[in-house]
C-alpha positions in Angstrom: -21.9 -18.2 -29.1 -19.0 -18.0 -31.6 -21.0 -16.9 -34.7 -19.3 -14.8 -37.4 -20.4 -11.1 -37.2 -22.7 -11.3 -40.2 -24.5 -14.4 -39.0 -24.9 -12.8 -35.5 -26.6 -9.7 -36.8 -29.0 -11.8 -39.0 -29.9 -13.9 -36.0 -30.4 -10.8 -33.8 -33.1 -9.4 -36.1 -35.7 -11.7 -34.5 -35.3 -9.8 -31.1 -36.7 -6.5 -29.9 -34.3 -3.5 -30.2 -34.3 0.1 -29.2 -32.6 2.6 -31.4 -31.6 5.9 -29.7 -30.5 8.8 -31.9 -29.6 12.4 -31.4 -32.4 15.0 -31.8 -31.3 16.0 -35.3 -31.6 12.4 -36.4 -35.1 12.5 -37.7 -34.7 9.1 -39.3 -34.5 7.5 -35.9 -38.0 8.7 -35.0 -39.4 7.7 -38.4 -38.0 4.1 -38.0 -39.7 3.8 -34.6 -36.6 4.5 -32.6 -36.2 7.0 -29.7 -34.8 10.5 -30.0 -32.4 11.4 -27.0 -31.7 14.9 -25.9 -28.7 16.2 -23.9 -29.3 17.1 -20.3 -28.6 20.7 -19.0 -25.6 21.3 -16.7 -26.3 19.4 -13.4 -22.8 19.2 -11.9 -22.4 19.5 -8.1 -20.9 22.8 -7.0 -18.7 21.8 -4.1 -18.1 25.2 -2.6 -21.7 26.4 -2.8 -23.9 26.6 0.3 -26.1 24.0 -1.4 -24.0 22.0 -3.8 -27.2 20.5 -5.4 -28.7 23.8 -6.6 -28.6 22.8 -10.3 -30.1 19.4 -9.8 -32.9 20.8 -7.6 -33.7 23.5 -10.1 -33.8 20.9 -12.9 -36.1 18.6 -10.9 -38.4 21.5 -10.1 -38.6 22.7 -13.8 -39.1 19.4 -15.6 -42.3 17.4 -15.8 -40.4 14.2 -16.8 -39.6 11.5 -14.3 -35.9 11.3 -13.4 -33.8 8.2 -12.7 -30.5 8.9 -11.0 -27.9 6.2 -11.6 -24.8 5.2 -9.5 -22.1 2.9 -10.8 -22.4 0.3 -8.0 -24.5 -0.4 -4.9 -21.7 1.1 -2.8 -21.7 4.3 -4.8 -25.6 4.4 -4.6 -25.4 4.3 -0.8 -22.9 7.1 -0.7 -25.0 9.2 -3.2 -28.2 8.5 -1.2 -26.6 9.8 2.0 -25.1 12.8 0.3 -28.4 13.8 -1.4 -30.3 13.3 1.9 -27.9 15.8 3.7 -29.1 18.5 1.3 -32.8 17.7 1.4 -33.2 15.3 -1.6 -34.6 11.8 -0.9 -35.1 9.9 -4.2 -37.0 6.6 -3.9 -34.9 3.4 -4.3 -35.1 1.6 -7.6 -34.0 -2.0 -8.2 -34.3 -2.1 -12.0 -35.2 -0.1 -15.0 -38.5 -2.1 -15.3 -39.2 -1.1 -11.7 -38.6 2.6 -12.6 -41.1 2.4 -15.5 -43.7 0.7 -13.4 -43.4 3.2 -10.5 -44.9 6.6 -10.2 -42.2 8.5 -8.1 -40.9 11.6 -9.8 -37.3 10.9 -8.8 -35.6 7.6 -8.1 -32.1 6.3 -7.5 -30.7 3.0 -8.8 -27.5 1.4 -10.2 -26.4 0.8 -13.8 -23.1 0.8 -15.7 -24.2 3.7 -17.9 -21.6 6.4 -18.7 -23.7 9.3 -19.9 -27.3 10.4 -19.2 -29.9 11.7 -21.6 -33.6 12.8 -21.8 -36.2 10.9 -23.8 -39.0 13.5 -24.6 -41.4 11.0 -26.1 -41.2 8.7 -23.0 -41.1 11.7 -20.6 -38.2 10.3 -18.7 -34.6 11.5 -17.9 -31.6 9.4 -17.0 -28.9 11.2 -14.9 -25.6 9.4 -14.2 -22.6 10.2 -12.1 -21.0 11.7 -15.2 -23.5 14.6 -15.1 -23.4 15.1 -11.3 -19.6 14.9 -10.9 -18.6 16.3 -14.3 -15.2 17.6 -13.2 -14.0 14.1 -12.1 -11.8 12.1 -14.4 -13.5 8.7 -14.7 -11.4 5.9 -16.0 -13.8 3.0 -15.4 -14.0 0.4 -12.7 -10.8 -1.5 -13.7 -8.6 1.6 -13.4 -10.0 2.4 -9.9 -7.3 0.4 -8.0 -5.6 2.6 -5.5 -1.8 2.6 -5.0 -0.7 0.5 -2.0 -0.6 2.6 1.2 2.7 2.0 3.0 1.2 3.2 6.3 -1.8 1.0 5.8 0.4 -2.1 5.2 2.3 -1.4 8.5 -0.8 -0.6 10.5 -3.2 -3.3 9.3 -3.8 -6.6 11.1 -4.0 -8.8 8.0 -0.8 -10.7 9.2 -2.1 -11.2 12.7 -2.3 -14.8 14.0 -3.6 -16.3 17.3 -0.9 -15.8 19.9 0.8 -12.9 18.2 1.6 -9.8 20.5 -0.4 -6.6 20.0 -0.1 -3.2 21.5 -3.1 -1.4 23.2 -2.3 2.3 23.3 -3.7 2.6 26.9 -3.0 -0.9 28.4 0.3 -2.0 26.8 1.4 -5.3 25.1 -0.8 -8.4 25.3 -1.4 -11.5 23.2 -4.2 -11.7 20.6 -6.4 -14.7 21.3 -9.0 -14.2 18.6 -12.4 -12.5 18.2 -15.1 -13.1 20.8 -18.9 -12.4 20.7 -20.3 -11.0 24.0 -23.7 -9.7 25.0 -23.4 -6.9 27.6 -27.2 -6.3 27.7 -27.3 -4.2 24.5 -27.2 -7.0 21.9 -24.2 -9.1 20.8 -21.0 -7.2 19.9 -17.7 -8.6 18.7 -14.6 -8.0 20.8 -10.9 -8.5 20.3 -9.8 -11.0 23.1 -6.4 -10.0 24.6 -4.4 -11.8 27.3 -1.8 -9.9 29.5 0.8 -10.9 32.0 -0.7 -13.0 34.9 -3.4 -14.4 32.6 -5.3 -11.1 32.8 -7.9 -10.7 30.1 -9.0 -7.6 28.2 -11.9 -7.4 25.7 -11.6 -4.5 23.2 -14.8 -3.6 21.1 -14.1 -3.9 17.4 -15.2 -0.3 17.0 -12.1 0.8 18.9 -9.4 -0.9 16.9 -7.7 2.4 16.3 -6.2 1.7 19.8 -4.7 -1.6 18.7 -1.5 -2.1 16.5 0.7 -5.1 15.8 3.8 -5.4 18.0 7.0 -5.3 16.0 10.3 -5.0 17.8 11.5 -8.4 18.8 10.4 -12.0 18.0 6.7 -12.5 18.9 7.5 -15.1 21.7 9.9 -12.7 23.4 7.5 -9.7 23.5 7.5 -8.0 27.0 3.8 -8.6 28.1 2.5 -6.0 30.6 0.4 -6.5 33.8 -2.9 -4.7 33.6 -3.2 -1.8 36.1 0.4 -2.1 37.2 1.7 1.2 35.9 4.5 -0.5 33.9 3.0 0.5 30.6 2.7 4.2 31.6 6.4 4.2 32.7 7.5 2.5 29.4 5.5 5.1 27.4 7.0 8.0 29.4 10.5 6.7 29.0 10.0 6.2 25.3 8.5 9.7 25.0 11.7 11.3 26.5 13.8 9.5 23.9 11.3 10.3 21.2 11.4 14.0 22.0 15.2 14.1 21.4 14.9 12.0 18.3 12.1 14.3 16.9 14.4 17.4 17.5 17.2 15.6 15.6 14.8 14.7 12.9 13.6 18.3 12.4 17.2 19.5 12.3 17.9 16.8 9.6 14.8 17.9 7.7 15.9 21.6 7.9 19.4 20.8 6.7 18.0 18.7 3.8 15.5 21.4 2.9 18.4 24.0 2.8 20.4 22.0 0.4 20.1 22.9 -3.3 19.8 20.1 -5.8 19.5 20.1 -9.6 16.0 20.9 -10.8 15.4 18.6 -13.8 12.9 19.6 -16.5 11.3 17.0 -18.7 8.6 17.3 -21.4 5.7 15.0 -20.9 5.8 14.2 -24.7 9.4 13.0 -24.4 8.7 10.9 -21.3 5.7 9.2 -23.0 7.9 8.5 -26.1 10.4 6.7 -23.9 7.6 4.9 -21.9 6.3 3.4 -25.1 9.3 1.1 -25.1 8.0 -0.6 -22.0 6.3 -3.7 -23.3 3.9 -4.2 -20.4 1.0 -2.4 -18.7 2.2 -0.4 -15.6 0.7 -1.6 -12.3 -0.9 1.0 -10.1 1.9 1.0 -7.5 4.5 1.1 -10.3 2.9 4.2 -11.9 2.7 5.9 -8.5 6.4 5.1 -7.8 7.4 6.5 -11.2 5.4 9.6 -10.6 6.9 10.2 -7.2 10.5 9.8 -8.5 10.0 12.2 -11.3 8.3 14.8 -9.0 11.3 14.4 -6.6 13.8 15.0 -9.5 11.9 18.1 -10.7 11.5 19.6 -7.2 15.0 21.2 -7.0 15.8 19.3 -3.7 18.2 16.4 -3.6 16.2 13.2 -3.9 16.7 10.2 -1.5 14.0 7.7 -2.3 13.7 4.0 -1.5 11.7 1.8 -3.8 10.6 -1.4 -2.1 9.1 -4.0 -4.5 9.2 -7.7 -4.9 11.6 -9.3 -7.4 10.1 -9.0 -10.9 7.5 -6.3 -9.9 9.1 -3.6 -12.1 11.6 -1.6 -10.0 14.0 -1.6 -13.0 11.5 0.3 -15.1 11.3 3.0 -12.4 15.1 3.3 -12.6 15.0 3.4 -16.4 12.6 6.4 -16.4 14.6 8.2 -13.7 17.8 7.7 -15.8 16.0 9.0 -18.9 15.0 12.2 -17.1 18.5 12.7 -15.8 20.2 12.2 -19.2 17.7 14.5 -20.9 18.6 17.1 -18.2 22.2 16.9 -19.3 23.5 14.9 -16.3 25.3 11.6 -16.0 23.9 8.5 -14.3 25.7 5.9 -12.1 24.0 2.6 -11.7 25.6 0.7 -8.7 25.1 -3.0 -8.4 26.4 -5.5 -5.7 27.4 -8.3 -8.2 29.0 -8.6 -11.6 26.2 -10.6 -13.0 23.6 -8.0 -12.0 25.8 -5.3 -13.6 25.9 -7.4 -16.8 22.1 -7.8 -16.7 21.4 -4.1 -16.1 23.8 -3.2 -18.9 21.9 -5.4 -21.4 18.5 -4.1 -20.2 19.6 -0.4 -20.4 21.3 -0.9 -23.8 18.2 -2.6 -25.3 15.8 0.0 -23.9 17.8 3.1 -24.9 18.6 1.6 -28.3 14.9 2.0 -29.1 15.2 5.8 -28.9 18.8 6.1 -30.3 17.7 8.0 -33.4 16.3 10.9 -31.3 18.5 10.6 -28.1 21.9 8.9 -28.8 22.9 7.9 -25.3 26.2 6.3 -24.5 26.2 3.5 -21.9 29.3 1.9 -20.4 30.0 -0.9 -18.0 32.6 -1.1 -15.3 33.0 -4.7 -14.0 35.3 -7.7 -14.2 33.4 -8.9 -17.3 35.2 -6.1 -19.2 38.9 -6.2 -20.1 41.4 -3.8 -18.5 41.7 -1.9 -21.8 37.9 -1.4 -22.0 37.7 -0.3 -18.3 40.5 2.3 -18.8 38.7 3.6 -21.8 35.4 3.8 -20.0 36.9 5.6 -16.9 38.4 8.2 -19.2 35.0 8.6 -21.0 33.3 9.2 -17.7 35.7 11.9 -16.8 35.4 13.8 -20.1 31.6 13.4 -20.1 31.2 11.3 -23.2 29.5 8.5 -21.3 26.0 9.3 -20.1 25.2 6.1 -18.1 27.8 4.1 -16.2 26.7 0.7 -14.8 29.0 -1.2 -12.5 29.9 -2.8 -9.1 31.7 -1.0 -6.3 34.4 -0.1 -8.8 32.2 3.0 -9.5 33.0 4.2 -6.0 36.8 4.0 -6.3 38.8 7.2 -5.9 40.2 7.2 -9.4 36.6 7.3 -10.9 35.5 10.9 -11.7 32.2 12.0 -13.3 32.1 15.3 -15.2 28.4 16.1 -14.4 27.0 13.3 -12.2 23.3 14.0 -11.4 21.7 10.6 -10.4 22.9 7.5 -8.6 20.8 4.4 -8.8 21.7 1.8 -6.1 20.3 -1.8 -6.5 20.2 -3.7 -3.2 22.0 -1.2 -1.0 22.2 -3.7 1.9 24.7 -5.9 -0.1 27.4 -3.2 0.1 29.9 -2.9 2.9 30.5 -0.1 5.4 33.2 1.7 3.3 31.0 1.7 0.2 28.0 3.0 2.3 30.1 5.9 3.6 31.0 6.9 0.0 27.2 6.7 -0.9 26.4 8.9 2.1 28.8 11.5 0.8 27.1 11.3 -2.6 23.6 11.9 -1.1 24.6 15.5 -0.2 25.2 16.4 -3.8 23.1 14.3 -6.2 19.8 12.6 -6.5 19.8 9.0 -5.1 17.3 6.3 -6.0 17.6 3.0 -4.0 15.9 -0.2 -5.2 15.3 -3.2 -2.9 13.1 -6.2 -2.6 13.5 -6.7 1.2 15.1 -3.7 3.0 17.2 -4.4 6.1 15.4 -3.4 9.3 17.4 -0.2 9.9 16.7 1.0 6.3 13.0 0.1 6.6 12.7 1.8 10.0 14.4 5.0 8.6 12.0 5.0 5.6 8.9 4.5 7.7 10.1 7.3 10.1 10.3 9.7 7.1 14.1 10.0 7.1 14.0 8.7 3.6 11.2 9.0 1.0 9.6 5.7 0.5 7.5 4.0 -2.3 6.3 0.4 -2.2 5.4 -1.7 -5.3 3.1 -4.4 -4.0 0.9 -4.9 -7.0 1.8 -8.0 -9.0 2.1 -7.9 -12.8 -0.7 -9.5 -14.7 -0.7 -13.3 -15.0 2.0 -13.7 -12.4 1.5 -16.7 -10.1 2.8 -17.0 -6.5 5.8 -19.2 -6.0 4.9 -22.5 -4.1 7.5 -22.9 -1.3 8.3 -26.2 0.5 10.6 -26.7 3.5 11.8 -30.3 3.3 14.5 -32.6 4.6 17.1 -33.1 1.8 16.8 -36.6 0.2 17.6 -38.1 -3.2 13.8 -38.8 -3.8 12.8 -35.1 -3.2 15.6 -33.8 -5.4 14.9 -36.2 -8.3 11.1 -35.7 -8.2 11.5 -31.9 -8.2 14.0 -31.8 -11.0 12.1 -34.3 -13.2 8.8 -32.4 -12.8 10.5 -29.3 -14.3 12.4 -31.2 -17.0 9.1 -32.9 -18.2 7.5 -29.5 -18.9 10.6 -28.3 -20.7 11.9 -25.9 -18.0 15.2 -25.2 -16.2 16.3 -25.6 -12.6 18.6 -23.8 -10.2 20.3 -26.0 -7.6 21.9 -23.7 -5.0 24.9 -25.1 -3.1 26.7 -22.3 -1.3 30.1 -23.9 -0.7 32.7 -23.5 -3.5 35.0 -26.1 -1.9 32.4 -28.9 -2.2 30.5 -27.8 -5.2 32.3 -30.2 -7.6 31.4 -33.1 -5.3 27.8 -32.0 -5.4 28.1 -31.9 -9.3 29.2 -35.5 -9.3 26.3 -36.6 -7.0 23.7 -34.8 -9.1 25.1 -36.2 -12.3 24.7 -39.7 -10.9 21.2 -39.0 -9.5 20.0 -37.2 -12.6 21.5 -38.6 -15.8 18.6 -36.9 -17.7 19.9 -33.4 -16.7 22.5 -31.3 -18.5 24.3 -29.7 -15.6 26.6 -26.6 -15.7 28.4 -25.1 -12.6 28.7 -21.3 -11.8 30.3 -19.7 -8.8 32.2 -16.4 -8.0 35.7 -17.9 -7.9 35.6 -19.0 -11.6 37.4 -17.0 -14.2 35.4 -14.1 -15.7 35.2 -15.7 -19.2 34.2 -19.1 -17.8 31.5 -17.7 -15.6 30.1 -15.5 -18.4 30.1 -18.5 -20.8 28.3 -20.7 -18.2 25.6 -18.1 -17.5 25.1 -17.3 -21.2 24.8 -21.0 -22.2 22.3 -21.7 -19.4 20.3 -18.7 -20.6 20.4 -20.1 -24.1 19.0 -23.4 -22.7 22.1 -25.5 -23.7 22.0 -26.6 -20.1 18.9 -27.2 -18.0 20.3 -27.4 -14.5 22.5 -24.7 -13.0 24.5 -25.7 -10.0 25.5 -22.5 -8.4 26.3 -20.4 -5.3 24.5 -17.2 -4.2 26.1 -15.5 -7.2 22.6 -15.7 -8.8 20.9 -13.9 -5.9 20.3 -10.6 -7.7 19.5 -9.8 -11.3 19.2 -13.1 -13.0 16.1 -13.1 -15.2 15.5 -16.3 -17.0 11.7 -16.9 -17.6 12.2 -20.6 -18.4 13.8 -21.4 -15.0 10.9 -22.1 -12.7 12.2 -24.6 -10.1 14.8 -23.9 -7.4 16.3 -26.1 -4.8 18.3 -24.5 -2.0 20.7 -26.8 -0.1 21.1 -26.0 3.6 18.4 -23.3 3.5 18.7 -22.8 7.2 22.1 -21.1 6.6 20.5 -18.1 4.8 18.9 -14.9 6.0 15.3 -14.1 5.5 15.9 -11.3 2.9 18.4 -13.6 1.1 16.0 -16.5 0.9 13.3 -14.1 -0.5 15.8 -12.8 -3.1 16.9 -16.2 -4.2 13.3 -17.5 -4.4 12.6 -14.5 -6.7 14.9 -16.0 -9.4 12.0 -18.3 -10.4 8.4 -17.5 -11.2 9.3 -14.6 -13.6 6.7 -15.7 -16.2 3.2 -17.0 -16.3 4.3 -20.6 -15.3 3.8 -22.0 -11.8 7.1 -21.9 -10.0 8.4 -24.1 -7.1 11.0 -23.4 -4.4 12.4 -26.3 -2.3 14.2 -25.2 0.9 16.3 -28.3 1.8 17.5 -28.8 5.4 19.4 -31.6 7.0 17.4 -32.2 10.3 14.7 -30.1 11.8 15.8 -30.8 15.4 19.2 -29.3 14.6 17.8 -26.0 13.5 18.3 -22.9 15.7 15.2 -21.0 16.9 15.9 -18.1 14.6 16.4 -20.4 11.6 13.0 -22.0 12.3 11.4 -18.6 12.4 13.0 -17.6 9.1 11.9 -20.7 7.3 8.4 -20.5 8.8 8.1 -16.8 7.7 9.4 -17.5 4.1 7.0 -20.5 3.8 4.0 -18.5 5.0 4.9 -15.4 2.9 4.4 -17.0 -0.5 1.9 -14.5 -1.7 2.9 -12.1 -4.5 4.2 -8.8 -3.1 5.2 -10.3 0.3 8.7 -8.7 0.3 7.5 -5.8 2.4 5.9 -8.0 5.0 9.0 -10.2 5.1 11.0 -7.1 5.8 8.6 -6.3 8.7 9.1 -9.9 10.0 12.9 -9.4 9.7 12.5 -6.2 11.7 10.6 -8.3 14.3 13.2 -11.1 14.4 16.3 -8.9 14.4 15.0 -5.7 16.0 14.9 -2.3 14.4 17.5 -0.4 16.5 17.4 3.2 17.3 16.4 5.4 14.4 19.4 7.7 14.5 21.7 6.1 17.1 24.0 3.1 17.0 22.0 0.9 19.5 20.2 -2.1 18.0 17.3 -2.0 20.4 16.4 0.9 22.7 12.9 2.1 23.7 11.4 1.0 20.4 11.5 -2.6 21.7 9.6 -1.7 24.9 6.6 -0.2 23.2 6.7 -1.7 19.7 7.7 -0.2 16.4 4.2 0.9 15.2 3.4 2.8 18.5 7.0 4.3 18.5 6.4 5.6 14.9 3.0 7.1 15.9 4.5 8.8 19.0 7.5 10.1 17.0 5.1 11.6 14.3 3.1 13.2 17.0 6.2 14.7 18.6 7.5 16.0 15.3 4.1 17.7 14.6 4.1 19.3 18.1 7.7 20.7 17.6 6.8 22.0 14.1 3.8 23.8 15.6 6.2 25.4 18.2 4.9 23.4 21.1 6.8 21.2 23.5 5.7 17.5 23.2 3.5 16.5 26.1 5.3 13.6 27.8 2.3 12.7 29.9 0.1 12.1 26.8 2.6 11.4 24.0 -0.1 10.1 21.6 -2.5 11.9 19.3 -6.2 11.9 20.4 -7.8 8.5 20.2 -11.6 9.0 20.5 -13.7 6.1 21.9 -17.4 5.9 20.7 -20.1 3.9 22.5 -23.6 4.2 20.9 -25.0 1.5 23.1 -26.0 -0.5 20.0 -24.3 -3.6 18.5 -21.5 -2.3 16.2 -20.0 -5.2 14.2 -19.9 -7.0 10.9 -22.3 -9.9 11.5 -20.9 -13.4 10.7 -23.8 -14.0 8.2 -22.7 -10.7 6.4 -18.9 -11.4 6.4 -18.3 -15.1 7.4 -14.5 -15.2 7.4 -13.1 -14.3 10.9 -9.7 -13.2 9.6 -11.3 -11.0 6.9 -13.5 -9.4 9.5 -10.5 -8.5 11.6 -8.7 -6.9 8.6 -11.8 -4.9 7.8 -12.3 -3.7 11.4 -8.7 -2.5 11.4 -9.0 -0.8 8.0 -12.1 1.1 9.2 -10.2 2.1 12.4 -7.3 3.4 10.2 -9.6 5.7 8.2 -8.8 9.4 9.1 -11.2 11.3 6.8 -14.9 11.1 5.8 -13.9 10.3 2.2 -11.9 7.3 3.3 -14.9 6.0 5.3 -17.1 6.6 2.2 -14.7 4.5 0.2 -14.7 1.7 2.8 -18.5 1.7 3.0 -18.8 1.4 -0.8 -16.3 -1.5 -0.8 -18.3 -3.3 1.9 -21.6 -2.9 0.1 -20.1 -3.9 -3.3 -18.5 -7.0 -1.7 -21.1 -8.2 0.8 -24.3 -6.4 -0.1 -26.4 -3.8 1.7 -25.0 -3.3 5.2 -27.2 -4.5 8.1 -27.8 -2.2 11.1 -24.9 -3.5 13.2 -22.5 -2.8 10.3 -24.1 0.7 9.8 -23.6 1.4 13.5 -19.9 0.4 13.2 -19.4 2.8 10.2 -21.3 5.7 11.9 -19.2 5.2 15.1 -16.1 5.8 13.0 -17.7 8.8 11.3 -18.3 10.3 14.8 -14.7 9.4 15.8 -13.3 11.4 12.9 -15.6 14.4 13.6 -15.0 14.4 17.4 -11.2 14.2 17.3 -10.8 17.8 16.0 -12.7 19.0 19.1 -10.5 17.2 21.6 -13.2 14.7 22.5 -11.7 11.6 24.1 -15.0 9.6 24.6 -18.6 9.8 23.4 -21.2 7.8 25.4 -24.6 8.1 23.7 -27.5 6.1 25.3 -31.2 6.3 24.7 -31.7 9.2 27.2 -28.4 11.2 27.3 -25.2 11.9 25.6 -21.9 12.3 27.6 -18.8 13.8 26.1 -15.4 13.5 27.8 -12.7 15.9 26.7 -8.9 15.7 26.8 -7.0 18.1 29.0 -6.9 21.6 27.4 -9.3 20.8 24.4 -9.2 23.2 21.4 -12.6 24.7 22.4 -13.3 28.2 23.7 -14.3 27.8 27.3 -16.4 31.0 27.3 -18.5 29.6 24.5 -19.2 26.4 26.5 -20.4 28.6 29.4 -22.7 30.6 27.1 -24.1 27.3 25.8 -24.6 26.0 29.3 -26.5 29.1 30.2 -28.8 28.9 27.2 -29.3 25.1 27.1 -31.1 23.9 30.2 -30.5 20.2 29.4 -26.7 20.7 29.2 -24.7 20.0 32.4 -21.0 19.7 33.3 -20.3 16.6 35.3 -16.7 17.1 36.5 -14.1 19.3 34.9 -13.8 17.5 31.6 -17.3 15.9 31.0 -20.3 17.4 29.4 -23.7 15.7 29.7 -26.7 16.5 27.5 -30.1 15.1 28.5 -31.9 14.2 25.2 -33.9 11.2 24.2 -32.9 9.4 21.0 -34.2 5.9 20.2 -32.6 4.0 17.3 -29.4 4.4 15.3 -30.3 7.3 12.9 -31.8 9.7 15.6 -28.9 9.0 18.0 -26.2 9.6 15.4 -28.0 12.7 14.2 -28.3 14.1 17.8 -24.5 13.5 18.4 -23.6 15.2 15.1 -25.7 18.3 15.9 -24.1 18.5 19.3 -20.6 18.4 17.8 -21.6 21.0 15.2 -22.9 23.2 18.0 -19.6 22.8 19.9 -17.5 23.6 16.9 -19.6 26.7 16.1 -20.4 25.3 12.6 -23.8 26.2 11.1 -26.0 23.1 10.5 -26.7 24.2 6.9 -23.2 23.5 5.7 -22.0 20.0 6.8 -18.4 19.6 7.9 -17.6 17.4 4.9 -19.6 19.3 2.2 -17.7 17.8 -0.7 -19.1 15.6 -3.4 -18.5 11.9 -2.8 -16.4 11.6 -6.0 -13.6 9.3 -7.0 -11.0 12.1 -7.1 -10.6 12.2 -3.3 -9.7 8.6 -3.1 
């Protein structure tokens, strides 16, 4: 297995080999090899009436047998369906040997082949996706990871547990009791089991999970459950809709004012940006690359930027800030980097200095620091340099916001952990936002900030992809004892690491120092807290960083910015005294390398904990996966409440209907006002189409066995808004679990029909074996005269009531039934059957 190259090739001579050469390589033919010829242009023409014209012409003109190849089983399924829509039905092919043994002229299989070719001697042609979708950039399977969708993270049900409250758009807030299998006479189907006030039960088919969202607004056990059929839910929705209409109008006014403001339009050459990016010693994660791209687009747009980057500690937010600072400085502007603590200012100063030193020959950039780690003389000199423009980047604490600080040409403000600043500082930041670009970095945004970002008041990027080789931090909540402390510290010392011991009381920290010295004679302990003199604190931190000490006894002064890869165990004394975001930030000080990290949250007595402290500790212990900062912020939003979006109130109607539904209703109201229409308070939500094909629609347990995984997949399917998103989901299912059984195909087709029907204002489709019934919303976007013409021409069409259309047509089985519904929808929309509604190639560029 580990032979040197020469020995390997000598050993390989005993085995059969095929040499494939180009046509001009006559030597290949003489040596018994094959001669490969290039294929003619076969690319799909997306805008043509028949996108497969070239492929069909090639198949008609060649006498060779053709093998079409997809990259994966999921892609093969998508290609097969797409080819079938335009009249091509290649035979399935399991292997290359199967293709050679068969007689069919055109077959479809899977193989990781990049380019196709023709073998004249063998009379066969291999056609890959590269030929059919030639315009698509293909970066291979590894690079196909999509950036994290913020909306998807908010709307999915991956965090849902038994007993958690959920919101049904039509019936209100109930509790989730798990998934249940029921047979209603048409085969077993899976349902979401919900319980409402008065022990009322509701079973929601998994094909209708677009109606379900997680409830966020208050703590789960305090959620206001509704009584089914009581009218309470309709009243709550109507009341919320009235407030939402006013909020939407304020939002639009805010958007208009923001759009009218002129900002600086930065210009940056791609070559220069790439030269700076070369100094980043790691591979960018997908989310990180997306965040960098969004920030640079904002800065080059000419409008003042106000973007929030939410990413876990150590996930690469600083690199986003570095790129933004480089763009600003190259554009001739000054940059202010604002940090909540002196230690973080020092760390950022070191990081920025090291990074910009790499390009000092071409771009000599002056960086200054304003913090108490600098002498009064240095600070005076730096303040003067800022005013005359000789300093390009200023890094400091709230000193940067003082009235005596003047910038000559400030263009970008980078704020690290905005929630750590006080009210006065935030007012100063608000004034800055009107004039310059603002980039805010945070690991766990406070509820109000998160809510404003999710509402669209601030642009939002989330970095949830972990760097390579990063391990999740193992978190334990434990009663404080000498045994636990000694075991945790010695485990780390034995592997040559360092430890943080967090004791957040300056008055008693020396007493704790004495206790730890007696308990741990093996440890070299150093103390650090915010009331120490600047030089002492700087020396303590530097010597701990240089590993002269292996245990740092400290306060929350280390909460932000400390990056020591060798420190991988943390003990937090009286962890119940800290907030959720603070615990997450503190925990992020460890685990910043490829070593397994441990966090011990020590408490005195569990029975003495408050209800909120218990919830916080439970949340932080559960959320130990990488990238969980965003979900922790959502939990914080649930525990503390989001407050009104633009008002001062800390609760409001959002609490009555839940954050997710509130956001959906607000988006719908904003879209209505933008279109010049008054939001409909009687139906404040966008259309949610229900589909019933009278066939089992589920992921069978023998196809996907994990109940929690099934729930997540059901919700992801329900969140799909376009045919391309559904194609991507179908490919993922087939690649992960194999060919989809009929119940799974029924589920996917139900969602395809939902997407198609929504544009026509169809609220419900009921398709049985002998008839199809469509129920429309009030005032659907369909020409009434056209419906009357169709009713006069089609004898089997009938109106049953003012909003229901019944079509008498037999359709047995899934495929005929779905096809019948599709044709009916096409007829209603006036589209011609020859051009399908989604006639675009199923390529990777749309994902």
